[in-house]
LOKE-90108 format. One record per residue (C-alpha): x negated, y negated, z. Coordinates in Angstrom, 3 decimals. Layout:
% LOKE-90108
<east: X&north: Y&up: Z>
...
***
This chain:
% LOKE-90108
<east: -22.962&north: -5.503&up: 2.729>
<east: -23.838&north: -8.382&up: 0.416>
<east: -24.256&north: -5.934&up: -2.499>
<east: -20.912&north: -4.209&up: -2.058>
<east: -18.763&north: -4.642&up: -5.134>
<east: -15.326&north: -3.600&up: -3.898>
<east: -13.664&north: -3.612&up: -0.463>
<east: -10.435&north: -1.651&up: 0.013>
<east: -8.137&north: -2.578&up: 2.909>
<east: -5.435&north: -0.061&up: 3.847>
<east: -2.082&north: -1.299&up: 5.113>
<east: 1.499&north: -0.198&up: 5.741>
<east: 4.304&north: -2.331&up: 4.406>
<east: 6.407&north: -2.115&up: 7.569>
<east: 3.751&north: -2.830&up: 10.225>
<east: 2.585&north: -6.116&up: 11.713>
<east: -0.739&north: -6.767&up: 9.979>
<east: -0.431&north: -10.213&up: 8.474>
<east: -3.015&north: -12.116&up: 10.524>
<east: -5.530&north: -9.267&up: 10.674>
<east: -5.426&north: -8.803&up: 6.896>
<east: -5.779&north: -12.501&up: 6.227>
<east: -8.672&north: -12.904&up: 8.684>
<east: -10.530&north: -9.911&up: 7.274>
<east: -10.291&north: -11.166&up: 3.694>
<east: -11.507&north: -14.630&up: 4.654>
<east: -14.452&north: -13.099&up: 6.519>
<east: -15.420&north: -11.073&up: 3.436>
<east: -15.192&north: -14.115&up: 1.126>
<east: -14.454&north: -12.191&up: -2.080>
<east: -14.479&north: -13.805&up: -5.504>
<east: -11.163&north: -12.112&up: -6.381>
<east: -8.303&north: -10.470&up: -4.484>
<east: -6.189&north: -7.568&up: -5.767>
<east: -2.854&north: -6.651&up: -4.220>
<east: -0.619&north: -3.608&up: -4.579>
<east: 2.200&north: -5.514&up: -6.199>
<east: 3.737&north: -5.954&up: -9.622>
<east: 5.166&north: -9.305&up: -10.702>
<east: 8.772&north: -8.289&up: -10.012>
<east: 8.013&north: -7.297&up: -6.421>
<east: 5.992&north: -10.466&up: -5.871>
<east: 8.967&north: -12.512&up: -7.055>
<east: 11.290&north: -10.556&up: -4.744>
<east: 8.985&north: -11.213&up: -1.759>
<east: 8.775&north: -14.927&up: -2.470>
<east: 12.450&north: -15.372&up: -3.409>
<east: 14.290&north: -13.104&up: -0.927>
<east: 17.464&north: -15.156&up: -1.235>
<east: 17.755&north: -13.940&up: -4.836>
<east: 17.373&north: -10.249&up: -4.007>
<east: 20.636&north: -8.341&up: -4.406>
<east: 20.808&north: -4.696&up: -3.367>
<east: 24.062&north: -4.448&up: -5.304>
<east: 22.144&north: -4.665&up: -8.586>
<east: 19.814&north: -1.793&up: -7.736>
<east: 20.382&north: 1.865&up: -8.625>
<east: 21.495&north: 3.947&up: -5.640>
<east: 18.097&north: 5.494&up: -4.889>
<east: 16.246&north: 2.155&up: -5.077>
<east: 18.885&north: 0.538&up: -2.880>
<east: 18.478&north: 3.366&up: -0.394>
<east: 14.675&north: 3.060&up: -0.242>
<east: 14.732&north: -0.739&up: -0.030>
<east: 17.178&north: -0.728&up: 2.879>
<east: 15.162&north: 1.896&up: 4.736>
<east: 11.956&north: -0.113&up: 4.366>
<east: 13.763&north: -3.198&up: 5.625>
<east: 15.066&north: -1.355&up: 8.686>
<east: 11.651&north: 0.120&up: 9.503>
<east: 10.036&north: -3.310&up: 9.311>
<east: 12.573&north: -4.645&up: 11.788>
<east: 11.032&north: -2.340&up: 14.419>
<east: 7.963&north: -4.583&up: 14.380>
<east: 9.665&north: -7.880&up: 13.673>
<east: 8.183&north: -8.077&up: 10.179>
<east: 9.474&north: -8.247&up: 6.650>
<east: 8.160&north: -5.560&up: 4.327>
<east: 5.325&north: -6.930&up: 2.201>
<east: 4.119&north: -9.642&up: 4.600>
<east: 0.584&north: -8.218&up: 4.485>
<east: 0.484&north: -8.721&up: 0.698>
<east: 1.585&north: -12.324&up: 1.047>
<east: -1.124&north: -12.778&up: 3.711>
<east: -3.719&north: -11.480&up: 1.235>
<east: -2.491&north: -13.972&up: -1.348>
<east: -2.672&north: -16.813&up: 1.197>
<east: -6.258&north: -15.845&up: 2.044>
<east: -7.172&north: -15.821&up: -1.640>
<east: -5.748&north: -19.300&up: -2.088>
<east: -7.721&north: -20.595&up: 0.895>
<east: -10.861&north: -19.132&up: -0.674>
<east: -9.929&north: -20.492&up: -4.102>
<east: -10.138&north: -16.928&up: -5.430>
<east: -7.832&north: -15.578&up: -8.161>
<east: -5.158&north: -13.021&up: -7.269>
<east: -4.388&north: -9.957&up: -9.381>
<east: -1.295&north: -7.734&up: -9.230>
<east: -2.762&north: -4.284&up: -9.863>
<east: 0.235&north: -1.989&up: -9.320>
<east: 2.515&north: -0.388&up: -11.893>
<east: 6.129&north: -1.478&up: -12.221>
<east: 7.451&north: 0.104&up: -9.007>
<east: 11.078&north: 0.275&up: -10.107>
<east: 10.141&north: 2.088&up: -13.320>
<east: 7.907&north: 4.509&up: -11.411>
<east: 10.681&north: 5.415&up: -8.953>
<east: 13.222&north: 5.808&up: -11.760>
<east: 10.878&north: 8.140&up: -13.634>
<east: 10.179&north: 10.090&up: -10.456>
<east: 13.863&north: 10.882&up: -9.947>
<east: 14.292&north: 11.684&up: -13.637>
<east: 11.420&north: 14.197&up: -13.593>
<east: 12.162&north: 15.794&up: -10.210>
<east: 13.579&north: 19.304&up: -10.228>
<east: 16.983&north: 19.790&up: -8.613>
<east: 15.285&north: 21.575&up: -5.717>
<east: 12.891&north: 18.679&up: -5.139>
<east: 15.745&north: 16.167&up: -5.295>
<east: 17.651&north: 18.157&up: -2.682>
<east: 14.565&north: 18.209&up: -0.451>
<east: 14.089&north: 14.481&up: -0.942>
<east: 17.646&north: 13.540&up: 0.006>
<east: 17.618&north: 16.002&up: 2.903>
<east: 14.452&north: 14.353&up: 4.222>
<east: 16.008&north: 10.936&up: 3.747>
<east: 19.082&north: 11.887&up: 5.744>
<east: 16.804&north: 12.801&up: 8.669>
<east: 14.933&north: 9.485&up: 8.531>
<east: 17.292&north: 7.448&up: 10.759>
<east: 15.335&north: 8.797&up: 13.743>
<east: 12.376&north: 6.706&up: 12.513>
<east: 14.425&north: 3.557&up: 13.016>
<east: 13.403&north: 3.908&up: 16.653>
<east: 9.984&north: 2.343&up: 17.165>
<east: 8.733&north: 5.210&up: 19.329>
<east: 9.592&north: 7.788&up: 16.660>
<east: 7.993&north: 5.687&up: 13.942>
<east: 4.819&north: 5.250&up: 15.992>
<east: 4.617&north: 9.008&up: 16.501>
<east: 4.830&north: 9.608&up: 12.751>
<east: 2.224&north: 6.938&up: 12.042>
<east: -0.154&north: 8.489&up: 14.562>
<east: 0.323&north: 11.878&up: 12.911>
<east: -0.684&north: 10.327&up: 9.590>
<east: -3.669&north: 8.480&up: 11.074>
<east: -5.021&north: 11.615&up: 12.765>
<east: -5.453&north: 13.399&up: 9.424>
<east: -4.511&north: 11.361&up: 6.362>
<east: -5.560&north: 14.059&up: 3.871>
<east: -3.500&north: 16.838&up: 5.459>
<east: -0.496&north: 14.529&up: 5.731>
<east: -0.663&north: 13.719&up: 2.010>
<east: -1.252&north: 17.387&up: 1.124>
<east: 1.894&north: 18.317&up: 3.026>
<east: 3.814&north: 15.584&up: 1.208>
<east: 2.522&north: 16.984&up: -2.102>
<east: 3.664&north: 20.490&up: -1.190>
<east: 7.254&north: 19.377&up: -0.652>
<east: 7.409&north: 16.569&up: -3.227>
<east: 4.936&north: 17.346&up: -6.054>
<east: 6.612&north: 15.049&up: -8.581>
<east: 6.667&north: 12.140&up: -6.139>
<east: 3.002&north: 12.743&up: -5.299>
<east: 2.029&north: 12.866&up: -8.984>
<east: 3.904&north: 9.734&up: -10.047>
<east: 3.878&north: 7.548&up: -6.937>
<east: 0.366&north: 8.344&up: -5.705>
<east: -1.890&north: 10.071&up: -8.246>
<east: -0.884&north: 8.162&up: -11.384>
<east: -0.748&north: 4.831&up: -9.610>
<east: -4.173&north: 5.537&up: -8.053>
<east: -5.691&north: 5.952&up: -11.523>
<east: -4.009&north: 2.862&up: -12.935>
<east: -4.802&north: 0.629&up: -9.948>
<east: -8.416&north: 1.841&up: -9.867>
<east: -8.898&north: 0.869&up: -13.524>
<east: -7.482&north: -2.591&up: -12.904>
<east: -9.641&north: -3.079&up: -9.805>
<east: -12.733&north: -2.062&up: -11.796>
<east: -11.865&north: -4.617&up: -14.484>
<east: -11.482&north: -7.370&up: -11.863>
<east: -14.753&north: -6.443&up: -10.154>
<east: -16.700&north: -6.349&up: -13.408>
<east: -15.421&north: -9.789&up: -14.308>
<east: -15.640&north: -11.548&up: -10.939>
<east: -18.080&north: -9.576&up: -8.791>
<east: -17.140&north: -8.957&up: -5.167>
<east: -13.451&north: -8.061&up: -4.928>
<east: -11.043&north: -7.089&up: -2.162>
<east: -8.022&north: -4.875&up: -2.828>
<east: -5.169&north: -4.633&up: -0.313>
<east: -3.389&north: -1.312&up: -0.795>
<east: -1.076&north: 1.083&up: 0.966>
<east: -3.313&north: 3.250&up: 3.125>
<east: -2.272&north: 6.475&up: 1.375>
<east: -3.948&north: 5.194&up: -1.803>
<east: -7.381&north: 4.574&up: -0.277>
<east: -8.760&north: 8.108&up: -0.508>
<east: -7.837&north: 8.624&up: -4.157>
<east: -8.769&north: 5.152&up: -5.357>
<east: -12.103&north: 5.061&up: -3.511>
<east: -13.038&north: 8.435&up: -5.063>
<east: -12.225&north: 7.173&up: -8.560>
<east: -14.204&north: 3.972&up: -8.037>
<east: -17.237&north: 5.847&up: -6.727>
<east: -17.085&north: 8.199&up: -9.708>
<east: -17.282&north: 5.054&up: -11.836>
<east: -20.501&north: 4.138&up: -10.033>
<east: -18.986&north: 1.397&up: -7.886>
<east: -20.206&north: 0.547&up: -4.387>
<east: -17.028&north: 0.770&up: -2.303>
<east: -16.313&north: 0.190&up: 1.376>
<east: -12.974&north: 0.737&up: 3.036>
<east: -11.043&north: -0.329&up: 6.102>
<east: -8.301&north: 2.085&up: 7.101>
<east: -4.910&north: 1.046&up: 8.390>
<east: -5.762&north: 2.350&up: 11.867>
<east: -8.720&north: -0.069&up: 12.029>
<east: -6.529&north: -2.972&up: 10.973>
<east: -3.968&north: -1.983&up: 13.612>
<east: -6.650&north: -1.965&up: 16.290>
<east: -8.070&north: -5.306&up: 15.228>
<east: -4.833&north: -7.311&up: 15.555>
<east: -6.084&north: -10.918&up: 15.511>
<east: -9.817&north: -10.248&up: 15.657>
<east: -12.092&north: -9.530&up: 12.733>
<east: -13.968&north: -6.258&up: 12.811>
<east: -16.802&north: -5.171&up: 10.562>
<east: -15.736&north: -3.053&up: 7.618>
<east: -17.023&north: 0.534&up: 7.697>
<east: -17.932&north: 3.117&up: 5.100>
<east: -15.064&north: 5.534&up: 4.497>
<east: -15.430&north: 9.235&up: 5.199>
<east: -13.686&north: 10.640&up: 2.147>
***
């Protein structure tokens, strides 16, 4: 493990993972930490009193409020796991890098490029999401994802090809390039990312000749407050 260049940790923004993420990063002792944030989202997480939904376009307001409600199921605020990663980096005296694209711009472009049919599917799916506000329903959906991440993402791509291309595929390429740059400059690096990005980003990094190990969201969820050894991914 001492020769591994890049560790990828998969998370969900609405689940309770703060302590497990922080403990895992400290145990790995990286020389740099990457997080799936842009500067605007980092500022919003650290200055919540300045966040105003009224200023957001309708679709961003809608998504932000949904994420907030889902997080309430677990008594967490969306993005806590990213702040935990930053805290761990500071304790290790390691630099932090925001490796994501501008999320607001990506979502705006997604809606602009969606066909009318895809937009109708998207809003129809959104209308049905209130059922996930119940913790039991949300857990069931999470388990369905964890049982077969690839099939889950393939199904998402079938119904929402534009969203998959812009929110997952393009961001995977961009974040992978930034993680490579950090690793080549600092050596051992940890990247904390939404779990749906792990398969694509790990494949890109390995194609670049990088030694990559991953920890899936389901492993983090099992670990809770104990540190578990990171495993090779199965992509």
